[in-house]
N, C-alpha and C positions, 0 to 999 in steps of 0.2 A: 504494500500500500504506500503510495506517495504522500507527501505532506499536504497535497491539495485534495485528497480524498477523505471521506468520512464514512467508512463502511460501518463502524461501530461508534456510537456516541455515548457521552456521559455528562452528567451534571454532578458537581461536587459542592457540598456546603462545608463551612468552616475550613476553607482551603488553606489558610495560613500562608506560608511563604512558598508553597507549591511542592512540598515533599511527596505527598500522595499523587498530586497531579503529574509530576515528572514520571513517577513509576507507572501510572496508568497510561500515560502517553507512550512510554516505551513499550508497553504491552499491546499497543495498537488502538487504544481508545482516543477519540477526538472530543475535546470538551466544548459543549454547547454553552455552559455557564460555570464560572467559578465564583462562589459567594464567600466573601471575607469581610468582616467588620473592622478589623484593625487597619488603620489608614496606611501604615508603613508596609504591612504585609500585602495589602491590596495593590499598592504601588510596585512592590517587588514583582507581583504577578504580571502587572501591566508592562513593566520595563523589560522583563524577559521575553514575554510574548512578542513585543514590538521588535526586539533585536535578534531573535533566533530564527534562522531560515527554516529549521525543521518544525517550527510552530507556525508556519505560514497560514495553515487552515484556521487555527485559533485566532490569529491576528485579524482575519476577515470575518469570522463567524462567532467567536466566543463572547458571551455577555459578561462583562465585568462591572456593570453599573450598580449591582445590588450588594449592599454590605450586610444589612441586618437580615438574617435568615427568617426572622419572624414576620417580616414584611415582604418576603420573596414569594411571588405567585407565578410559578413557571409557565403555566398554561396561558397566562395573560402576558407574561413578560418576555418569554424566550421564543426565538424564531428558529426554524429549520427550513432550509431551502426556500426562503422568501415568504414563509407563512408561519403562523403560530404553531408551536409544538402541540401535539395532541396526546391524550392519554394512551398508554400502551406503545408509544413510538420509541421511547428512550430505551437504550440498551442497559445502562448502568447508572444507578444513583449511589453516590459514595459520600462518605463524610467521616472526618475524625472529630466526632462531637466532643465538647469540652471534657477534659480529664479530671479537674479538681473534685467533682462530686464523688469520685470513686478512687482517688489517688491515696496511696498509703502515706504520702507526705502531708495530706490534708486531714480534714475532720470526717471525711467519708459520709457526708450527709445524704448521698444518693439522690433519690427523687425529691427530697426536701430541699435540695440545693437549687437556688434560682437559676444557676448556670446549666442545669440539666436540659439538654436539647434532644434527648431521645424521643419525647413525645412529638416534637416538631418534625423530626426525621420520619417518624411513623405517619404523620399527617401528609408529608410529601410523598411517601410511598403510596398512600391511598389515592392521592391526587394524580400522580404520574403513572402509576402501575408499571414501573420499569421491568425489563426482563430479569434484571439482577440487582441486588442490593449488597453493598459492602459498608460495614460500619467498624471503625477502628477506635479503640480506647485503651486505657491503661489496664494492666493485669488485675487491678483491684476490683474491677467489675465482675470478675469471676470468683471473688471471695464468697464463702458461705453466707455471710450476712446479706448479700444481695440476691439470694436465690429466688425470693418472691418477685423481685423486680425483673430478673431475667425471665422468669415464667410469664410475667406480663408482656414483655417484649416479644417472646416467642409465640405466645397465644395471639397477640395482635397480628403477627405475620402469618402464622400457619394454623390457627385455631387451637384451642385448649383452655385449660382452667388455670387461674392464678388466684393468689390470696391477697386481699386488700389489707391495709394497715390495721383495720379493726377486726381482722381475722375472718371476715366473710369471704366465701369463694365466689368467683365470677367466671362465667363461661363466655368466651369470645369466639365468634365464628371465623375470625381471621380474615386476611386480605388475599388469600389464595397463593401463598408462597410456601416453599419448603425451606426450613432453616437447615442448610446442608452441613454447616459446621460452625461452632463458636468455640474457638480455642486460642492457645498462645502460639505465637511465632517469635523466636529469638533472633534478633537482628544479626548477631554474629554468625549465624548459620547461613547468611546470605551475603557475606562479604563486607559487612559493616563492622568496623573495628571498635565495637562498643557493646556493653551489656545493656540491652534494651528489649525486654520482653513486651510484646504488644498483643492485646486481645482483639481478635478479628472475628466479626460475624459475617458469614456469607449466606445469603438467602437467594433462591432463584424461583421465579414464577412457576407455578405448578405445570402450566400448559407448555412451558419450555422444556421441562424435564420429562413430562409424561405425555405421551401421545399415542393414538391408535397406530401411528406409523413407526413407533419404537420408543422405548424409554432410554433416558440418558442418566449417567452417574457423574456426580461432581467429585473431583479428586483434590484433596487438600495439598497445598504446596509442599514439596520436599526440599531439604537444604540444597543450595547450589554450591556450597563450599564445605569440603570435608575438614579442612583446617581453617581456623579463624585467622583473619587478617589482624596482625598486631598493630599497636599504636606506633611502634618504631618503624615498621614497614610503611604504614600509611603516611606518617609525617616526616620521614627522613628528608625528602626532597624539599619540602617547604621550610623545614627548620634550618636546613643547610643554607637555603637562600637568605633567610633572615640574618644569619650570622655572617654570611659572606659579604653583606653590605658594609661590614666593618673590617674586612680583611684589607691588608696593605695600607692601613691608616693607623692613627694613634692607639686604637683598641685592638689592633691585629692579634696580638698574642692572647689577650683576654677572650676575644671572640672565638678563636680556634680552640682554646682550652675549654670554653663553656660549651661549644657544640660537642666536642668529644666527650665531655662529662655527661651531657644529656644522652647522647647516643649510647654510651656504655651502660648507663643506669637503666635506660628503657630496654636495652637488649638483655641485660642481666635479669631484669624482672621477667621478661618474656621467657627466657630459657628456664628460669626457676619454676615458672608455672607450667611450662610445657612438660616437664618431668612429672608433674602431678595430673597430666591430662587436660590442662587448661591452657590459657594463652594470656599474653599481656595486652588485653583489650582495655578500653576506657570504661570507667564507671558511667552510669546513665547521666547524660546531659540533661539539665533542667532549664526551662526558660525563665523561671522565677516569676515573682509577682510584681506588677507595676506599683504596688503599694509600698514595696520595700526596696530602697536604695538602688545601687547599680548592679550590674551583672557579675556573677562569679560562677564557679564550676560546681556549686551545689553544697549540700550539708557537710558536716565534719568528716563523716565516713568517706564521702566521695573525694574530699580534698586530700585525705590520707592516702587513698588509692592513687590519686594523681601524683602525690609526692613520690610514691614508690616507682612511678614511671618517669621521674625526673622533671615533673611539671608543677609549677605553682598554681594552685586553684583559687588564689585570693582575688582575682579579677580577670579582665580580658585585655590583652595587649593591643596596642596600635599596630596597624599594618606597616610594612617596610618603609613606605614613603612617609607616612605620618610620624612614625617613630623617629626618623631622621629630622623631620621638620620641627618636632616638639622637643627633641633631645630626651626622649623618654626611655632610652635604652637601659639605663640603670634599673628602672622599674620593670621594664618589659622583658629583658633578656639576661641581665646579669645578677639576678637575685641568687643568694646562696642556695636556695632550695630548687632552683632551676627556672627556665623561662615560663612566662604565662602564654597561653594560646591566643592567637589572633582569631577574629571572627571567621576568616577563611579556613583556618585549621579546624575550628569547631565544626564548620560545614563539611569538611572532609571526614571528620569523625562521625558525622550524621549520614554520610553517604550521598551528599549533593554533588552534582557535577562541579568541577573546579572553576568553571567560568560562570556559575550562576550568580546573578547580581542581587544584592540585598539593599533595600532602600532604608534611609533613616540614619541616625547617629549610631555609634558603636553599640550602645546598650540596646537600642531598638533592634538592631541587626542581630545581636546575639540572642535576644529573646525569640526572634523568629526561628533561628536555628535550633535553639534548645527545645522549642515546643513542636518541632516538626516530626512527621512520620518518615522514617528513612526510605528514600526512593527505591532502593533495591528490594525491600520487603514489599512495598506497594506493587512493584512490577511483578513479583512472584505471584501475589494474590490475583492481580489483574490478569495474568496469563492463565491462571487456573480457571478463572471465570470465562475468559475469552475462549478457552478450549470447548466449554459447554455451549456457548453461544454460536460458535462456528459449526459445531457438530449438529446443533438443532437446525440451523439454517440449511445445512447440506441435506439433512434428513428430510426436512419439509419440502425442499426444492426437488429432490429425487422422486418424492411420492406424489407431487402435485400434478 
């Protein structure tokens, strides 16, 4: 499929900086709309779509005008082929609905949290009736304390019984979907150098899976990488470039020694963990809250893990050019505990393409990276869904 074709279409809510969109695009989906309320993340999407030749179709057809998903009415707002989109025409509705209601790092208020957008996602499923649904969240959603809420979501999609907060049982006839799988995928199994388990729900419309012309089976993604990519492997090139900016100058000796120190420490940690059947991957990146200060690499446990990889987690570094301009190399590169990461390096840890553009100041950019869904994991799930959609199309075409 060329970049000007749209054989399979998608709409994504809570799109963020595009982590999921990148992966689904790589899997072959073309986005009719990307809905994101954060102004910097929305501008990130716009800037990349405008500048990337492989996103030429989206540049012409993707709706980026809608920020608040609660006011998004796709059958009124989104066009396909010069006319308004109709129910049952969309191939995939996807979204990484907000994580805080279910995050282990938060209060885990679940459906009582005003940020919970699962009900809105289900309303959009009812309106659009897409062939497939993909919902991403933190692993906390799979905790036992949310079993009743998971039952509600599954019942709404495929019919069933769930328990209300007052203990009463409710029967829902469902929207005509099959919840094919709701489980964890670990990002490091897909080439992402980070500990990042994500809970993914995949549901496919019943008539796509089951037909008089033949039934189809959905296959959950299998790992693409037998061995995890380590932090030292992922960051060696970019870390070397940061220190090389000071070679052959007054800090030449310091820069060479600091790079070698980082490389040795990160390598040693990787080799140490390899013996134990693990790898020197990064702890989970977090986006942090807008209510609290600047960006850093997470709670105390995460900072300790970064220290073992030769990285300071106390903040985010300036990029090479700005570091030179501001003279911030003592803070950014020459700390006793090691260098801090730049936004670009955090994006590498998250699995973004190296040339992906992030809008806003350093803190706004880092938050977009830290909150993202790793593109390689989204691609793997996208391909697993695409396999079913293609098989259904071929089945129905042969029998018509």
